[in-house]
PLY file of the C-alpha trace (Angstrom):
ply
format ascii 1.0
element vertex 142
property float x
property float y
property float z
element edge 141
property int vertex1
property int vertex2
end_header
-94.70 62.29 31.20
-96.98 60.12 29.14
-100.53 59.20 30.34
-100.64 56.00 28.38
-100.82 53.61 31.32
-103.74 52.12 33.17
-103.38 51.15 36.77
-105.75 48.80 38.55
-105.73 49.06 42.31
-107.46 46.55 44.58
-107.53 47.14 48.30
-108.85 45.02 51.14
-109.23 45.97 54.81
-110.19 43.45 57.51
-111.31 44.70 60.92
-112.12 41.31 62.39
-113.55 37.96 61.35
-116.60 39.29 59.51
-115.93 42.96 58.89
-114.08 43.57 55.59
-114.08 46.38 53.08
-112.75 46.12 49.56
-112.24 48.80 46.93
-111.20 48.66 43.30
-110.13 51.43 40.99
-108.86 51.52 37.42
-107.56 54.87 36.15
-105.11 56.49 33.78
-101.74 57.25 35.34
-98.31 58.59 34.55
-95.69 55.85 34.89
-91.97 56.39 34.54
-88.59 54.97 35.49
-85.72 57.12 36.83
-82.44 55.97 38.38
-83.68 52.46 39.24
-86.96 53.67 40.80
-90.45 53.60 39.28
-93.03 56.37 39.77
-96.84 56.31 39.36
-98.88 59.53 39.58
-102.67 59.74 39.35
-105.65 61.80 40.48
-108.09 60.28 42.96
-111.80 60.35 42.16
-115.19 60.29 43.85
-114.99 56.47 43.81
-112.20 56.47 46.39
-113.69 59.29 48.45
-110.52 61.30 47.90
-111.59 63.57 45.06
-109.18 66.47 44.65
-106.21 64.43 45.89
-103.11 63.56 43.86
-101.49 60.22 44.70
-97.84 59.48 43.92
-96.36 55.99 44.35
-92.60 55.39 44.39
-91.47 51.79 43.84
-87.93 50.75 44.76
-86.41 47.30 44.84
-87.43 46.75 48.50
-90.01 49.44 49.31
-93.18 51.17 48.17
-93.88 54.75 49.21
-97.34 56.28 48.79
-97.83 60.07 49.05
-101.20 61.82 48.95
-101.68 65.59 48.65
-105.05 67.31 48.60
-108.14 66.58 50.71
-105.96 64.07 52.62
-102.21 64.50 53.12
-99.95 61.63 54.09
-96.82 59.70 53.18
-96.86 55.96 53.87
-93.75 53.80 53.59
-94.04 50.03 53.14
-90.91 47.91 53.78
-91.12 44.15 54.39
-90.77 43.10 58.05
-90.47 46.73 59.17
-92.78 49.05 61.04
-92.94 52.67 59.91
-94.98 55.54 61.33
-96.68 58.47 59.67
-99.20 61.18 60.33
-102.42 60.97 58.35
-103.73 64.50 57.96
-107.53 64.65 57.42
-110.02 67.55 57.49
-111.08 66.16 60.91
-107.59 66.11 62.47
-104.32 64.24 62.40
-103.85 60.56 63.27
-100.61 58.77 64.10
-100.58 55.66 61.93
-98.24 52.66 62.33
-97.67 50.46 59.31
-96.19 46.94 59.66
-95.53 45.36 56.27
-95.94 41.59 56.53
-95.51 40.53 52.87
-94.38 42.38 49.78
-93.97 41.29 46.18
-92.67 43.77 43.63
-92.54 42.63 40.00
-92.21 45.84 37.97
-90.17 46.78 34.92
-90.24 49.63 32.40
-93.31 48.11 30.67
-95.46 47.75 33.81
-96.02 44.97 36.29
-97.58 44.14 39.65
-97.14 45.06 43.31
-98.76 43.15 46.16
-98.44 44.25 49.79
-99.94 42.81 53.01
-99.73 45.05 56.05
-101.22 45.87 59.43
-102.30 49.33 60.50
-102.45 50.69 64.00
-103.95 54.02 64.97
-102.43 55.73 68.00
-100.68 52.39 68.86
-103.92 50.33 68.80
-104.16 47.67 66.08
-106.84 48.74 63.67
-106.90 46.49 60.60
-105.17 43.93 58.40
-104.83 45.25 54.86
-103.76 44.30 51.38
-103.29 46.22 48.20
-102.47 45.10 44.71
-101.50 47.44 41.90
-101.28 46.32 38.30
-99.65 48.63 35.79
-100.38 48.14 32.07
-99.57 50.13 28.98
-102.81 51.58 27.65
-103.81 50.59 24.13
-103.34 53.51 21.77
0 1
1 2
2 3
3 4
4 5
5 6
6 7
7 8
8 9
9 10
10 11
11 12
12 13
13 14
14 15
15 16
16 17
17 18
18 19
19 20
20 21
21 22
22 23
23 24
24 25
25 26
26 27
27 28
28 29
29 30
30 31
31 32
32 33
33 34
34 35
35 36
36 37
37 38
38 39
39 40
40 41
41 42
42 43
43 44
44 45
45 46
46 47
47 48
48 49
49 50
50 51
51 52
52 53
53 54
54 55
55 56
56 57
57 58
58 59
59 60
60 61
61 62
62 63
63 64
64 65
65 66
66 67
67 68
68 69
69 70
70 71
71 72
72 73
73 74
74 75
75 76
76 77
77 78
78 79
79 80
80 81
81 82
82 83
83 84
84 85
85 86
86 87
87 88
88 89
89 90
90 91
91 92
92 93
93 94
94 95
95 96
96 97
97 98
98 99
99 100
100 101
101 102
102 103
103 104
104 105
105 106
106 107
107 108
108 109
109 110
110 111
111 112
112 113
113 114
114 115
115 116
116 117
117 118
118 119
119 120
120 121
121 122
122 123
123 124
124 125
125 126
126 127
127 128
128 129
129 130
130 131
131 132
132 133
133 134
134 135
135 136
136 137
137 138
138 139
139 140
140 141
């Protein structure tokens, strides 16, 4: 694979009217296309609090799957108008996470593109937060 892509990730979490957290990260990533599916792989850093974790994102025509392995282990599946469940393994214990994807826009081709996902999280069946992430994939200048 070729590390000639930059990905910009913006995330927003809202826990109520006044309590929001946003994060942004730009990093080098592997980006490839196989059998109609796109794949992004990158290493997390201190900035995300997940140093030592590899993140892999799979992008299909109607879904986004995010897998993390390292200090945190999880696989999250985002599908519009569907609720999925996963276990989020942390050094402090496992949490049952529910993900309801409210909106999803996937505009990706072999040269890059954008993904935008709005979703709600619940932890052990209690609504926790409203979330959004946007990923932009660009070919890195040589």
